[in-house]
C-alpha positions as a printed NumPy array, in Angstrom:
array([[ 25.11 , -10.198,  -8.57 ],
       [ 27.748, -11.799, -10.801],
       [ 30.685,  -9.839, -12.267],
       [ 29.794, -11.236, -15.679],
       [ 26.253, -11.592, -16.989],
       [ 24.56 , -12.3  , -20.277],
       [ 22.38 ,  -9.618, -21.858],
       [ 19.453, -12.059, -21.849],
       [ 19.574, -12.116, -18.04 ],
       [ 18.872,  -8.403, -17.643],
       [ 15.108,  -8.771, -18.035],
       [ 15.129, -11.262, -15.153],
       [ 17.432,  -9.006, -13.144],
       [ 14.916,  -6.182, -13.543],
       [ 12.308,  -8.35 , -11.777],
       [ 14.589,  -8.882,  -8.779],
       [ 15.867,  -5.296,  -8.429],
       [ 14.819,  -1.807,  -9.395],
       [ 16.995,  -1.551, -12.499],
       [ 17.845,   1.567, -14.506],
       [ 20.008,   1.36 , -17.633],
       [ 21.731,   4.38 , -19.172],
       [ 23.86 ,   4.531, -22.317],
       [ 26.358,   6.971, -20.689],
       [ 28.417,   7.293, -23.89 ],
       [ 29.216,  11.007, -23.656],
       [ 30.019,  13.321, -26.552],
       [ 33.397,  11.734, -27.243],
       [ 32.061,   8.174, -26.906],
       [ 34.439,   7.372, -24.021],
       [ 31.818,   7.572, -21.299],
       [ 30.171,  10.317, -19.28 ],
       [ 27.866,  10.467, -16.258],
       [ 24.423,  11.31 , -17.697],
       [ 22.615,  14.342, -16.263],
       [ 19.657,  12.187, -15.194],
       [ 21.907,   9.777, -13.257],
       [ 21.445,  11.854, -10.103],
       [ 17.675,  11.876, -10.468],
       [ 17.746,   8.077, -10.5  ],
       [ 20.141,   8.047,  -7.517],
       [ 17.771,  10.329,  -5.554],
       [ 14.658,   8.399,  -6.576],
       [ 16.083,   4.978,  -5.739],
       [ 17.49 ,   6.149,  -2.401],
       [ 14.101,   7.594,  -1.445],
       [ 12.426,   4.288,  -2.367],
       [ 13.82 ,   0.753,  -1.964],
       [ 17.216,   1.251,  -3.569],
       [ 18.209,  -0.24 ,  -6.91 ],
       [ 20.897,  -0.812,  -9.532],
       [ 22.022,   1.626, -12.232],
       [ 23.948,   0.157, -15.169],
       [ 26.009,   2.704, -17.115],
       [ 26.848,   1.499, -20.596],
       [ 23.607,  -0.39 , -21.267],
       [ 20.782,   0.942, -23.399],
       [ 17.158,  -0.066, -22.888],
       [ 15.1  ,   0.727, -25.976],
       [ 12.254,  -0.11 , -26.098],
       [ 11.448,  -0.982, -22.506],
       [ 12.451,  -4.515, -21.697],
       [ 14.944,  -4.832, -24.565],
       [ 18.58 ,  -4.307, -23.573],
       [ 21.717,  -3.584, -25.61 ],
       [ 25.199,  -3.64 , -24.077],
       [ 27.189,  -0.638, -25.356],
       [ 30.019,  -0.716, -22.835],
       [ 32.06 ,   2.187, -21.454],
       [ 35.465,   2.903, -23.   ],
       [ 36.957,   4.763, -20.004],
       [ 35.224,   3.235, -17.015],
       [ 37.663,   4.703, -14.464],
       [ 36.939,   8.248, -15.633],
       [ 33.232,   7.565, -15.142],
       [ 33.824,   6.07 , -11.737],
       [ 35.925,   9.04 , -10.559],
       [ 33.322,  11.534, -11.784],
       [ 30.638,   9.789,  -9.708],
       [ 32.83 ,   9.737,  -6.588],
       [ 33.713,  13.414,  -6.974],
       [ 30.067,  14.437,  -7.226],
       [ 28.958,  12.192,  -4.363],
       [ 30.974,  14.449,  -2.061],
       [ 29.695,  17.648,  -3.665],
       [ 26.679,  18.893,  -1.697],
       [ 25.754,  21.222,  -4.55 ],
       [ 25.204,  18.065,  -6.611],
       [ 23.591,  15.622,  -4.171],
       [ 22.622,  15.905,  -0.495],
       [ 24.391,  12.775,   0.794],
       [ 26.711,   9.969,  -0.258],
       [ 25.139,   6.6  ,   0.526],
       [ 27.607,   4.454,  -1.428],
       [ 30.447,   2.322,  -0.17 ],
       [ 33.44 ,   1.613,  -2.431],
       [ 32.148,  -1.803,  -3.498],
       [ 28.853,  -0.253,  -4.618],
       [ 30.489,   1.147,  -7.788],
       [ 32.123,  -1.653,  -9.73 ],
       [ 32.758,  -2.54 , -13.385],
       [ 31.129,  -5.751, -14.654],
       [ 30.997,  -7.531, -17.998],
       [ 27.737,  -7.654, -19.933],
       [ 27.996,  -9.625, -23.162],
       [ 31.756,  -9.185, -22.956],
       [ 31.587,  -5.372, -22.703],
       [ 32.649,  -3.368, -19.661],
       [ 29.723,  -1.73 , -17.89 ],
       [ 29.708,   0.252, -14.633],
       [ 27.298,  -1.042, -12.005],
       [ 26.146,   1.38 ,  -9.286],
       [ 24.164,  -0.198,  -6.446],
       [ 22.085,   2.412,  -4.592],
       [ 20.79 ,   1.415,  -1.111],
       [ 17.503,   2.426,   0.47 ],
       [ 18.152,   5.558,   2.533],
       [ 17.261,   5.619,   6.217],
       [ 14.579,   8.072,   7.266],
       [ 17.195,  10.122,   9.15 ],
       [ 18.772,  11.238,   5.829],
       [ 15.658,  11.471,   3.661],
       [ 14.844,  13.161,   1.437],
       [ 17.907,  12.497,  -0.703],
       [ 17.826,  15.423,  -3.116],
       [ 19.721,  17.223,  -5.844],
       [ 21.23 ,  20.589,  -4.931],
       [ 20.703,  22.392,  -1.659],
       [ 16.891,  22.623,  -1.631],
       [ 14.831,  19.468,  -1.057],
       [ 11.743,  21.241,  -2.435],
       [ 12.101,  20.751,  -6.16 ],
       [ 15.24 ,  18.629,  -5.888],
       [ 13.716,  15.433,  -4.472],
       [ 12.82 ,  12.587,  -6.833],
       [ 10.71 ,   9.473,  -6.342],
       [ 10.793,   6.128,  -8.113],
       [  7.472,   5.34 ,  -9.755],
       [  7.2  ,   2.281, -11.994],
       [ 10.736,   2.431, -13.399],
       [ 10.603,   6.199, -13.875],
       [ 11.92 ,   9.15 , -11.863],
       [  9.448,  11.896, -10.979],
       [  9.788,  15.075,  -8.882],
       [  8.227,  14.747,  -5.44 ],
       [  5.464,  17.187,  -4.594],
       [  6.025,  19.578,  -1.694],
       [  3.611,  17.709,   0.603],
       [  5.597,  14.48 ,   0.227],
       [  8.911,  16.271,   0.837],
       [  7.594,  17.942,   3.986],
       [  6.359,  14.57 ,   5.26 ],
       [  9.856,  13.124,   4.698],
       [ 11.382,  16.045,   6.577],
       [  8.964,  15.512,   9.472],
       [  9.852,  11.807,   9.581],
       [ 13.5  ,  12.827,   9.617],
       [ 13.36 ,  15.146,  12.628],
       [ 10.51 ,  13.61 ,  14.663],
       [ 11.448,  10.249,  16.152],
       [  7.894,   9.964,  17.425],
       [  5.208,  11.655,  15.342],
       [  2.63 ,  11.648,  18.172],
       [  4.804,  13.445,  20.725],
       [  3.61 ,  16.962,  19.838],
       [  1.701,  18.91 ,  22.508],
       [ -1.325,  20.595,  20.983],
       [ -2.293,  24.2  ,  21.596],
       [ -5.984,  25.006,  21.855],
       [ -7.102,  21.511,  22.899],
       [ -8.261,  20.552,  26.415],
       [ -9.983,  17.775,  28.372],
       [-13.352,  18.74 ,  26.891],
       [-12.071,  17.381,  23.574],
       [-11.633,  13.877,  25.01 ],
       [-14.282,  11.179,  25.234],
       [-14.43 ,  10.363,  28.934],
       [-16.197,   7.038,  28.337],
       [-13.118,   5.941,  26.395],
       [-10.846,   7.144,  29.199],
       [-12.92 ,   5.158,  31.732],
       [-12.754,   2.017,  29.582],
       [ -8.972,   2.379,  29.313],
       [ -8.609,   2.873,  33.099],
       [-10.734,  -0.218,  33.79 ],
       [ -8.505,  -2.272,  31.509],
       [ -5.388,  -0.768,  33.139],
       [ -6.645,  -1.773,  36.614],
       [ -7.413,  -5.303,  35.411],
       [ -3.985,  -5.77 ,  33.821],
       [ -2.055,  -4.063,  36.637],
       [ -4.053,  -4.657,  39.857],
       [ -2.899,  -2.485,  42.735],
       [ -0.815,  -0.179,  40.521],
       [ -0.2  ,   3.218,  42.119],
       [ -1.537,   5.034,  39.025],
       [ -4.905,   3.281,  39.073],
       [ -6.57 ,   5.603,  41.621],
       [ -5.04 ,   8.884,  40.475],
       [ -7.363,  11.687,  39.34 ],
       [ -7.986,  11.646,  35.579],
       [ -5.602,  14.549,  34.686],
       [ -2.733,  12.984,  36.635],
       [ -3.439,   9.513,  35.244],
       [ -3.393,  10.847,  31.659],
       [ -0.114,  12.61 ,  32.367],
       [  1.505,   9.433,  33.736],
       [  0.556,   7.326,  30.699],
       [  1.829,  10.039,  28.304],
       [ -1.479,  11.366,  26.949],
       [ -0.775,  14.776,  28.496],
       [  2.599,  16.508,  28.649],
       [  4.51 ,  19.752,  28.921],
       [  6.477,  21.685,  26.336],
       [  9.382,  22.713,  28.513],
       [ 10.989,  24.979,  25.922],
       [  7.913,  27.169,  25.555],
       [  6.482,  26.53 ,  29.012],
       [  2.964,  25.268,  28.299],
       [  1.156,  22.024,  29.042],
       [ -1.569,  20.259,  27.129],
       [ -2.842,  17.147,  25.4  ],
       [ -0.332,  15.296,  23.273],
       [ -1.279,  14.261,  19.773],
       [ -1.132,  10.657,  21.03 ],
       [ -3.661,  11.475,  23.753],
       [ -6.035,  13.077,  21.264],
       [ -5.763,  10.088,  18.911],
       [ -6.266,   7.588,  21.72 ],
       [ -9.108,   9.3  ,  23.592],
       [-10.408,  12.182,  21.482],
       [-13.597,  12.511,  19.455],
       [-13.251,  11.984,  15.719],
       [-14.465,  15.457,  14.777],
       [-11.905,  17.017,  17.139],
       [ -9.111,  14.719,  15.966],
       [ -9.74 ,  16.014,  12.414],
       [ -9.1  ,  19.556,  13.628],
       [ -5.514,  18.447,  14.251],
       [ -5.301,  15.803,  11.485],
       [ -7.652,  16.675,   8.582],
       [ -7.114,  13.313,   6.804],
       [ -7.858,  11.173,   9.884],
       [ -9.98 ,   8.152,   8.974],
       [-10.359,   4.66 ,  10.463],
       [-12.425,   2.054,   8.655],
       [-13.403,  -1.572,   9.348],
       [-15.256,  -3.675,   6.765],
       [-16.501,  -7.243,   6.911],
       [-16.921,  -8.552,   3.381],
       [-19.096, -11.59 ,   2.632],
       [-17.005, -13.244,  -0.086],
       [-13.396, -14.108,  -0.868],
       [-13.239, -11.407,  -3.521],
       [-11.719,  -7.944,  -3.771],
       [-15.137,  -6.314,  -3.95 ],
       [-16.322,  -3.347,  -1.942],
       [-19.584,  -4.936,  -0.782],
       [-19.686,  -5.304,   2.989],
       [-22.075,  -6.778,   5.55 ],
       [-20.704,  -4.89 ,   8.557],
       [-18.829,  -1.608,   8.697],
       [-17.398,   0.659,  11.375],
       [-16.392,   4.237,  10.554],
       [-16.512,   7.466,  12.586],
       [-20.166,   8.274,  11.818],
       [-21.146,  10.022,  15.063],
       [-22.58 ,   6.898,  16.734],
       [-19.348,   6.27 ,  18.675],
       [-16.246,   8.265,  19.61 ],
       [-14.202,   7.428,  16.506],
       [-10.883,   7.411,  18.411],
       [ -8.065,   4.883,  18.204],
       [ -8.718,   3.017,  21.452],
       [-12.413,   2.499,  20.81 ],
       [-11.65 ,   1.486,  17.222],
       [ -9.212,  -1.134,  18.528],
       [-11.692,  -2.501,  21.098],
       [-14.61 ,  -2.732,  18.692],
       [-12.642,  -4.078,  15.736],
       [-10.758,  -6.717,  17.734],
       [-14.078,  -8.129,  18.936],
       [-15.383,  -8.242,  15.357],
       [-12.21 ,  -9.879,  14.032],
       [-12.278, -12.673,  16.608],
       [-16.062, -13.068,  17.067],
       [-16.45 , -16.234,  14.993],
       [-12.934, -17.645,  14.702],
       [-13.218, -21.348,  13.986],
       [-10.315, -22.275,  16.259],
       [-10.636, -25.345,  18.459],
       [-10.401, -24.286,  22.093],
       [ -7.824, -25.745,  24.454],
       [ -7.91 , -26.584,  28.137],
       [ -5.247, -25.757,  30.7  ],
       [ -5.691, -26.824,  34.321],
       [ -9.345, -27.456,  33.518],
       [ -9.865, -23.905,  32.236],
       [-10.641, -22.993,  28.648],
       [ -7.868, -20.992,  26.959],
       [ -9.608, -18.238,  25.021],
       [ -6.453, -16.552,  23.753],
       [ -5.042, -18.695,  20.93 ],
       [ -1.992, -17.894,  18.743],
       [ -4.417, -16.708,  16.047],
       [ -6.046, -14.25 ,  18.476],
       [ -2.58 , -13.047,  19.44 ],
       [ -1.537, -12.596,  15.791],
       [ -4.676, -10.589,  14.968],
       [ -4.183,  -8.424,  18.044],
       [ -0.566,  -7.724,  17.102],
       [ -1.53 ,  -6.925,  13.511],
       [ -4.24 ,  -4.494,  14.613],
       [ -2.02 ,  -2.724,  17.153],
       [  0.833,  -2.531,  14.628],
       [ -1.494,  -0.962,  12.079],
       [ -2.44 ,   1.802,  14.51 ],
       [  0.911,   2.59 ,  16.126],
       [  2.778,   2.719,  12.796],
       [  0.168,   4.794,  10.936],
       [  1.053,   8.203,   9.524],
       [ -2.226,   9.925,  10.333],
       [ -1.213,  12.939,   8.246],
       [ -1.2  ,  10.764,   5.091],
       [ -3.937,  10.572,   2.456],
       [ -4.783,   6.881,   2.868],
       [ -7.03 ,   5.709,   5.693],
       [ -6.505,   3.056,   8.315],
       [ -8.418,   0.123,   6.847],
       [ -9.104,  -3.315,   8.369],
       [-10.982,  -5.905,   6.331],
       [-12.328,  -9.295,   7.366],
       [-13.208, -11.869,   4.721],
       [-14.084, -15.568,   5.006],
       [-10.61 , -16.462,   3.733],
       [ -8.397, -13.711,   5.137],
       [ -7.787, -10.621,   7.25 ],
       [ -6.267,  -7.455,   5.788],
       [ -4.67 ,  -4.472,   7.513],
       [ -3.609,  -1.172,   5.976],
       [ -2.072,   1.91 ,   7.531],
       [ -1.152,   5.208,   5.884],
       [  2.588,   5.777,   5.568],
       [  5.518,   3.636,   4.484],
       [  7.484,   1.535,   6.926],
       [ 10.397,   3.251,   8.656],
       [ 12.506,   0.134,   8.132],
       [ 12.323,  -2.214,   5.174],
       [  9.654,  -4.96 ,   5.255],
       [ 12.454,  -7.549,   5.14 ],
       [ 14.012,  -6.164,   8.337],
       [ 10.624,  -6.005,  10.051],
       [  9.869,  -9.655,   9.24 ],
       [ 13.306, -10.7  ,  10.447],
       [ 12.676,  -8.932,  13.766],
       [ 14.959,  -7.298,  16.295],
       [ 14.654,  -3.862,  14.685],
       [ 11.927,  -1.344,  15.368],
       [ 11.332,   2.296,  14.535],
       [  7.794,   2.99 ,  15.684],
       [  6.181,   6.077,  14.201],
       [  3.874,   6.696,  17.204],
       [  5.812,   5.682,  20.292],
       [  3.427,   7.274,  22.796],
       [  0.542,   5.287,  21.307],
       [  2.704,   2.168,  21.457],
       [  3.402,   2.732,  25.16 ],
       [ -0.27 ,   3.348,  25.982],
       [ -1.278,   0.099,  24.284],
       [  1.503,  -1.815,  26.054],
       [  0.397,  -0.466,  29.436],
       [ -2.93 ,  -2.293,  29.02 ],
       [ -1.386,  -5.496,  27.655],
       [ -1.656,  -4.921,  23.914],
       [  1.302,  -4.948,  21.55 ],
       [  4.563,  -6.829,  21.944],
       [  8.03 ,  -5.563,  22.698],
       [  9.765,  -3.464,  20.059],
       [ 10.844,  -5.443,  17.024],
       [  9.045,  -8.695,  17.915],
       [  5.44 ,  -8.055,  16.883],
       [  5.661,  -8.884,  13.178],
       [  7.847, -12.003,  13.651],
       [  5.268, -13.236,  16.169],
       [  2.479, -12.752,  13.585],
       [  4.473, -14.771,  11.033],
       [  5.325, -17.575,  13.466],
       [  1.766, -17.844,  14.823],
       [  0.382, -18.03 ,  11.298],
       [  2.971, -20.662,  10.352],
       [  1.895, -22.79 ,  13.318],
       [ -1.515, -23.123,  11.668],
       [  0.155, -24.175,   8.385],
       [ -1.581, -21.294,   6.644],
       [ -0.133, -19.354,   3.739],
       [  2.712, -17.075,   4.723],
       [  1.54 , -13.511,   5.525],
       [  2.299, -10.81 ,   2.983],
       [  3.736,  -7.47 ,   4.128],
       [  4.37 ,  -4.811,   1.484],
       [  4.299,  -1.107,   0.675],
       [  2.445,   0.954,  -1.932],
       [  3.953,   4.33 ,  -2.706],
       [  1.087,   6.311,  -4.224],
       [ -0.409,   7.235,  -1.863],
       [  2.052,   5.989,   0.739],
       [  0.697,   3.017,   2.693],
       [  1.726,  -0.281,   4.27 ],
       [ -0.387,  -3.42 ,   3.919],
       [ -0.499,  -6.846,   5.53 ],
       [ -2.531,  -9.826,   4.315],
       [ -3.213, -12.784,   6.616],
       [ -4.811, -15.645,   4.689],
       [ -6.474, -18.569,   6.419],
       [ -5.842, -21.072,   3.664],
       [ -3.176, -23.719,   3.178],
       [ -0.302, -22.781,   0.898],
       [ -0.875, -26.036,  -0.988],
       [ -4.64 , -26.74 ,  -0.974],
       [ -5.628, -30.172,  -2.287],
       [ -8.093, -28.644,  -4.743],
       [ -5.279, -26.541,  -6.245],
       [ -3.136, -29.62 ,  -6.859],
       [ -6.139, -31.344,  -8.445],
       [ -6.73 , -28.332, -10.701],
       [ -3.11 , -28.209, -11.871],
       [ -3.043, -31.984, -12.449],
       [ -6.241, -31.699, -14.458],
       [ -4.684, -29.119, -16.786],
       [ -1.091, -30.361, -16.929],
       [ -1.394, -34.071, -16.203],
       [  1.782, -35.934, -15.269],
       [  3.884, -33.023, -16.539],
       [  3.062, -31.123, -13.321],
       [  4.938, -33.702, -11.222],
       [  7.964, -33.634, -13.54 ],
       [  8.595, -29.979, -12.666],
       [ 11.037, -28.931,  -9.951],
       [  9.762, -28.056,  -6.455],
       [ 10.14 , -24.319,  -7.098],
       [  8.416, -24.543, -10.483],
       [  5.484, -26.359,  -8.909],
       [  5.367, -23.754,  -6.135],
       [  5.226, -20.947,  -8.723],
       [  2.197, -22.57 , -10.369],
       [  0.535, -23.222,  -6.998],
       [  0.937, -19.575,  -5.919],
       [ -0.374, -18.387,  -9.295],
       [ -3.42 , -20.626,  -8.851],
       [ -4.203, -19.753,  -5.227],
       [ -3.436, -16.014,  -5.419],
       [ -4.383, -15.212,  -9.015],
       [ -0.892, -14.046,  -9.948],
       [  2.687, -14.802,  -8.966],
       [  5.635, -12.424,  -9.019],
       [  9.361, -12.681,  -8.469],
       [  9.093, -10.971,  -5.055],
       [  6.236, -13.184,  -3.863],
       [  8.042, -16.366,  -4.902],
       [ 11.127, -15.373,  -2.914],
       [  8.912, -15.312,   0.195],
       [  7.948, -18.967,  -0.171],
       [ 11.148, -20.556,  -1.474],
       [ 14.873, -20.429,  -0.707],
       [ 16.24 , -20.162,  -4.263],
       [ 18.623, -17.389,  -5.324],
       [ 16.867, -14.378,  -6.934],
       [ 18.719, -14.93 , -10.215],
       [ 17.605, -18.585, -10.313],
       [ 14.005, -17.544,  -9.649],
       [ 14.202, -15.077, -12.562],
       [ 15.449, -17.782, -14.927],
       [ 12.864, -20.253, -13.696],
       [  9.949, -17.831, -14.251],
       [ 11.254, -17.006, -17.72 ],
       [ 11.451, -20.731, -18.482],
       [  7.881, -21.362, -17.349],
       [  6.729, -18.44 , -19.496],
       [  8.686, -19.729, -22.496],
       [  7.095, -23.164, -22.076],
       [  3.614, -21.645, -21.932],
       [  2.929, -22.713, -18.345],
       [  2.707, -19.088, -17.174],
       [  1.669, -15.955, -19.045],
       [  3.739, -12.825, -18.263],
       [  2.288,  -9.323, -17.936],
       [  4.2  ,  -6.098, -17.311],
       [  7.894,  -5.226, -17.186],
       [ 10.626,  -5.013, -14.567],
       [  9.51 ,  -5.257, -10.96 ],
       [  5.92 ,  -4.784, -12.119],
       [  6.085,  -8.12 , -13.956],
       [  3.503, -10.688, -12.85 ],
       [  2.614, -14.122, -14.207],
       [ -0.681, -15.964, -14.293],
       [ -1.917, -19.343, -15.443],
       [ -2.978, -19.623, -19.107],
       [ -6.49 , -20.775, -18.199],
       [ -7.019, -17.964, -15.705],
       [ -7.34 , -14.258, -16.207],
       [ -5.014, -12.139, -14.111],
       [ -7.205, -11.212, -11.183],
       [ -6.959,  -9.123,  -8.081],
       [ -8.848, -11.223,  -5.566],
       [ -6.258, -10.43 ,  -2.941],
       [ -7.759,  -7.912,  -0.576],
       [ -5.218,  -5.16 ,  -0.94 ],
       [ -2.962,  -6.397,  -3.712],
       [ -3.412,  -3.442,  -6.049],
       [  0.072,  -3.807,  -7.522],
       [ -1.159,  -5.636, -10.618],
       [ -3.912,  -3.16 , -11.377],
       [ -1.693,  -0.128, -10.792],
       [  1.12 ,  -1.5  , -12.948],
       [ -1.297,  -2.321, -15.77 ],
       [ -2.902,   1.107, -15.553],
       [  0.468,   2.846, -15.772],
       [  1.529,   0.639, -18.679],
       [ -1.657,   1.312, -20.636],
       [ -1.83 ,   5.012, -19.905],
       [  1.872,   5.779, -20.232],
       [  1.625,   8.332, -17.446],
       [  3.106,   8.585, -13.973],
       [  0.577,   7.587, -11.306],
       [  0.589,  11.091,  -9.837],
       [ -1.345,  12.265, -12.887],
       [ -4.011,   9.543, -12.596],
       [ -7.236,   9.558, -10.602],
       [ -6.818,   7.856,  -7.254],
       [ -9.082,   4.813,  -6.967],
       [-11.463,   4.958,  -3.995],
       [ -9.863,   2.093,  -2.089],
       [ -6.613,   4.084,  -1.946],
       [ -8.125,   7.281,  -0.556],
       [ -8.742,   8.188,   3.021],
       [-10.126,  11.715,   2.929],
       [-12.286,  12.295,   5.99 ],
       [-15.915,  13.333,   5.624],
       [-16.12 ,  17.038,   4.857],
       [-19.031,  19.385,   5.14 ],
       [-21.769,  17.498,   3.387],
       [-19.344,  15.654,   1.089],
       [-18.535,  12.006,   1.679],
       [-15.086,  10.603,   0.837],
       [-14.996,   7.935,  -1.897],
       [-14.535,   5.151,   0.683],
       [-17.931,   6.037,   2.197],
       [-19.728,   6.261,  -1.14 ],
       [-21.591,   3.161,  -2.323],
       [-20.503,   1.549,  -5.582],
       [-22.861,  -0.321,  -7.891],
       [-21.31 ,  -2.21 , -10.795],
       [-24.394,  -4.199, -11.838],
       [-28.075,  -3.297, -11.782],
       [-28.768,  -6.185,  -9.381],
       [-26.463,  -4.539,  -6.802],
       [-28.89 ,  -1.652,  -6.268],
       [-31.536,  -1.798,  -3.521],
       [-35.084,  -1.741,  -4.987],
       [-35.885,   1.692,  -3.542],
       [-32.734,   3.164,  -5.104],
       [-33.597,   1.541,  -8.439],
       [-36.946,   3.359,  -8.398],
       [-35.32 ,   6.678,  -7.489],
       [-32.694,   6.442, -10.228],
       [-35.298,   5.366, -12.782],
       [-37.203,   8.554, -12.041],
       [-34.09 ,  10.708, -12.557],
       [-33.322,   8.869, -15.818],
       [-36.886,   9.195, -17.232],
       [-36.103,  12.096, -19.655],
       [-33.288,  10.081, -21.258],
       [-35.206,   6.795, -21.335],
       [-38.233,   8.344, -23.012],
       [-36.331,  10.493, -25.511],
       [-33.756,   8.811, -27.742],
       [-32.807,  12.237, -29.112],
       [-32.394,  14.059, -25.816],
       [-30.065,  17.054, -26.332],
       [-26.469,  16.283, -25.336],
       [-26.275,  18.878, -22.547],
       [-29.503,  17.585, -20.956],
       [-28.142,  14.037, -21.135],
       [-24.951,  15.173, -19.382],
       [-26.993,  16.719, -16.558],
       [-28.978,  13.497, -16.116],
       [-25.745,  11.481, -15.851],
       [-24.267,  13.853, -13.274],
       [-27.429,  13.695, -11.144],
       [-27.434,   9.898, -11.3  ],
       [-23.797,   9.741, -10.16 ],
       [-24.104,  12.312,  -7.378],
       [-22.838,  10.778,  -4.112],
       [-22.401,   7.241,  -5.49 ],
       [-20.349,   5.27 ,  -8.006],
       [-22.433,   3.828, -10.851],
       [-20.967,   1.26 , -13.242],
       [-21.241,   1.443, -17.025],
       [-23.799,  -1.342, -17.181],
       [-25.975,   0.392, -14.6  ],
       [-25.868,   3.671, -16.54 ],
       [-26.556,   1.949, -19.865],
       [-29.575,   0.193, -18.328],
       [-30.929,   3.383, -16.745],
       [-30.51 ,   5.516, -19.862],
       [-31.386,   2.807, -22.407],
       [-28.259,   3.579, -24.417],
       [-25.572,   1.508, -26.176],
       [-22.723,   1.351, -23.662],
       [-19.782,   1.854, -26.066],
       [-21.31 ,   4.801, -27.909],
       [-22.514,   6.298, -24.627],
       [-19.013,   6.046, -23.141],
       [-17.388,   7.798, -26.104],
       [-19.96 ,  10.6  , -26.505],
       [-20.929,  11.322, -22.881],
       [-18.75 ,   9.644, -20.244],
       [-15.282,  10.334, -21.681],
       [-15.901,  14.103, -22.19 ],
       [-17.299,  14.407, -18.641],
       [-14.18 ,  12.694, -17.284],
       [-11.892,  14.95 , -19.335],
       [-13.712,  17.993, -17.956],
       [-13.303,  16.542, -14.429],
       [-17.067,  16.509, -13.859],
       [-16.961,  12.729, -13.414],
       [-14.285,  10.812, -11.532],
       [-13.642,   7.145, -12.431],
       [-13.129,   4.635,  -9.631],
       [-10.092,   3.084, -11.342],
       [ -7.259,   4.519, -13.397],
       [ -7.554,   1.771, -16.009],
       [-10.479,   2.417, -18.376],
       [-10.647,  -1.312, -19.18 ],
       [-11.327,  -2.378, -15.592],
       [-14.565,  -4.427, -15.612],
       [-15.543,  -2.867, -12.265],
       [-15.165,   0.687, -13.568],
       [-17.693,   3.096, -12.077],
       [-18.114,   6.879, -11.938],
       [-19.032,   9.507,  -9.357],
       [-19.983,  13.151, -10.008],
       [-17.405,  15.628,  -8.763],
       [-19.247,  18.795,  -9.707],
       [-22.646,  19.71 , -11.087],
       [-23.269,  22.775, -13.168],
       [-26.228,  24.83 , -12.054]])
């Protein structure tokens, strides 16, 4: 970042970094550290880091005014003094060069660059108590972390391996012995003649790390890793109530929830991690259209694409935080593969892609997979995925984090970064002007066309330009009408004028979440969690949202369900003046155990959709009797499920 910048560049800077601006004028006008400075310091450190500018005002959002600081050294000293005061903040993360004066529009401003904290020092908190003193960065705002999140940070801090714990009250009867046999067969095939291969089952499980001993308290038992790898799903949930693994094969290149094949722990199979891996890997690779190769007259079945998918699947499982609220989710589409695991990465995505660094969350699971030939050496798995995908000249994989609820996602697309049809489309709209643009400008338009939207962060993944130059370039394309901007700061995305901003990326919920926050003006913690972000395991007679069907249009419903719903809706269809309370009960019965879209409800009840939404749906949502699928009320796929029915 330059020591002198123009005020007009701050909007672009906010796209490249998490940026917080504070007036910091103080009562005497000479400068003072604002009280909320430390909340921003905590929040940024607990997220991806960021930049705080003291002496700049941002009102309204996205419009900056340089005020300057009269006594910048006094401000700087006050920050340094408090950084070493544990009653103020739990740790000092800043080096001397991180707090420097810069010129903005000719006025002296203090820049504070906050790094992302390592897990060993999180949570970074105000005062001496992390509960109540920890803040999180959510869409350019600082919000107190709930106790569950703080405790998860503390666990990450003290437990190098989250699956090491030896469980009390669990025994071999809780394991699925068919899974154990399948693992041993694979072990013998990979390591023929190994001395462990013929050991009795208890000894074999101890050698591979599934069983261990707590030497401090003097008891032995199944490790959490062993239960995850070989246990039965219903028993795993006794130890990890949110445990959920989910595979979906979707028929179209759209972010829709329709699927043609699905695998979840439904009682028909063990539901454990090893069986999930075996079954899902076969499904992922069953119909890969990869030309086979011959070596010494033998067909090579294991291509770089197979290897990349195997690495991605293993990575998803060994890095998952199974105590988190999101589920493990693997999706196969005609155009891409998607992988999601609960929990943020322990190192930054940039470091993971670069390789050479690893901080595996479940090291026992990692070892057990490696013993049977799955999973690469520490720190090399993700670079191998990227290089294998690049060898096919497919679009660069996308690895990113979502913080509410905490999850890590990877998208592997099987399409060229520069498809011929995309070039033809852009030439058709822009003519010769398209070829007069710079290489990076053309790439921005290509990404916007192929992925629906383009952002500053995504463009940096596919070009080598400096972040500041990318910011200026995107602003220029928007000014010239070649891209339409939406959002602010790091939530800013751009799309082509002839396209609507769309989320046809499998997991890319960043656009929708940012738009929902912008329209609602609330922190995401206060919003309903959309079903694709939840991972609550099946309870007693209650299915989690991910297992509930969703019907946006009447044509989506199976004929037998159409007949059943029509019967429930008969009182409303036949009586235009049905009392309001009776109408509410009909709606709740229709939405019990399934998401129904507005158009479906309007068709069933024979009611005007807008009036029906205002008089019936909105009050039911406010009373928490209906839960919407999406936080944004304007989402065209909006649907509703009953959360409670009055008797």
